[in-house]
C-alpha positions, 0 to 999 in steps of 0.5 A: 701221256704217261708220266711214269714211263721210265720209272717202274720196278719191272724195268732193267736196272740202268748201268753205266757205260763207259765210252772214253771215260765218259758215263753213259745215260742214267734210267730213272728207275725206283731203284736208282732214286732210292739209292741216291736219295739214301746215299745223299741224305746219309752224307749230306744231311744225316752226318751234320745233324748228327753232329749238331746234336752231338754238340748240344752235349744231351743227346747220345743217340739217333735213330734212322728209320728207314722205311722207303722199301726196296731194301730186300732187293739189295740184300743178298748177304744175309737172311733174317727172320723175325721171332715172336718179340720182333727182334731181328735174328740171323737165321744161322745165329744159333749155331754160331759162336758169340764172338764170330762177327757177322757180315754186314747186309749190303743195305746196311754198309753206308749207315754202318760206315757212318755210324762208326765214323760218328762214334769215333769223333769228339763229341760222339754220337751213336747213329742206329738204323733200322730198315723195314724192308716191307717198306712203309705201308704194307699191313698184315704182313707179320709171320709167326715164326715159332719153334713147333711148326705154326701155319705160315701166315698166321696173324700174330697178336698185337705187339706190346714190346720190340726188342731193338737190336744194339746195332743197325739192323734190318726189320722184316716187317713194315713201319705201320705194323710196329710203329707205335711200339717202336716210338715207346721204345726209343722214347725222347731220342732224336729220329730221322723218319723216311717214310712213303705216305702214300704206299700200298697202303695210305698212312691215316691221319692218326697214323702220322700224327704219332709222329707230329706229337712226338716231343723228341726231336722229330725230323720227317722225310717224306717220299712221295711217288707221283704215281702212287699219289695219282693212284690213291686219288683214283682209288678215293674217287671210286671207294668211298672208304678210301675218299674218307681216309684221304680227306681225314690225311689231307684235312680237306675234301678239296681233292674231289674237285681235282681234275680226272684228266690224265693230260692234266695229271701232273697239275692234280698231283701238284695240287694234291701234294700242296694240301698235303704240306698244308695239312702239316704245316701246324705241327711244324716250327718251320715251313714243310719243305717240297724238294724236287729230286733231279737227276743226271740222265746223260751228260749234260742232262738233268732231269726231274725225277716223278718223286717229290721228297717232303722235309718237316722239322721244329730244330734250326739246326736240322733246318740249316743241315737240310738247306746245305744238303739240297743245295750242295747236291745241286751244285754237284749234280751240275758239275758232274753233268758237265765233266769229260765234255767238249768245252768244259771249261765254258761250262765252268765258266757259265756256272761260276757266272750264274752263282755270282749272279744269284749271290748278288741278287741274294746280297741285294735281298738281304740288304733291302730286307734288313733296311726295310724291317730295320732288323736288329739281329743277324740270325733272324734276317739269315733265317728269314733269307734262308726260308726264302731261298731254302736250298739255293744258297750254302748256310756260309754264303749267307755269313759271307754276305754279311761280312761283305755288308760289314765291310761296305758299311751298309750295316754295323754293330757293336760287339758285345765283348772285347776283341783280342788283339789282332782278331778280326770282327766276328759274325753278328751273334744273336745279342749283337744289334745291327743298325742299318745305315741308309 
């Protein structure tokens, strides 16, 4: 049973075949998965989350630390090198005038576009990205680049500081090599981290603890490739040092009891992911969310990719932003999978009926939970329902349901401020006390 037959790097990239305006098949290659994930996270999650940070009037900058790798494959516009202070420098900069604007690398175009958009809004916030071209976990890859002809491949001394470029940039290094210095440089600034803890070099517990212990807003987005995780497990069974590292990372040695049979590979992977989630839980306010990554592979067919996306946060606004991003993505690919098909109207009707049924079930859930627990505040009840149905409904869906409950007199509350003439009943705020009717 080969779980990853269509995902290896050496396979040909997928293309869209046009036939009467309809899109052809989409191969589940690593490149497609990573590009889809980055685009979705930037537009669906990072944009609204940065706006929520800006609205607090506390934070003026947010960092996007992208170490998922495969950046160099799409960076054909500009070569970079790393100076001895590890700042990113264009190779031809020394011969160009300072006021000449260099072309933006292809890998940075979406990030740069969003950064400019956020900078023009009010309140504004600066989104600055660092894309690590060698990914999350390659170690000892730094090269000494100095004038004078030092031998390539000579290891550099440990870094004490880093000159972070003022704008979004490519970093010709890996995350693990520079993480302690980067974290020191960004200090208390909010940051979104895109990492692969089970890559070519598995993260240690200490390396993840640096992120878990940050007091600044820290949003963790881990992409787990099932193939790589399974390889880590197999290596850990043969190499004692790797086994100790895995036990330390998972905070348990129960991985040793998992099946080694290839036929049960997916069950083994799922169990290992569950252990990893459990090791993270204690460090975060909200439950760590494992998120599947479905992709449309051909008309009317959506398949799960052999990846698991893990999201962890301590901030409620970040949790809400990710919930809406997941829900919107799921709904969008469902709609796109039926576009251009014969009988498209039938598929639209089916989706609308399923959504209506799901919202009715959510209505009953909130009503029953509110009555049973006598929940006094709507924000508390909404958060409980959202965590129980993470990624299934938009935040506005929950607010529409409480408005329906108020209209049908299933619940009532007294507004704590006087209503202006013509003002409709607002959503219950945190200070408003709910009273549930039997």
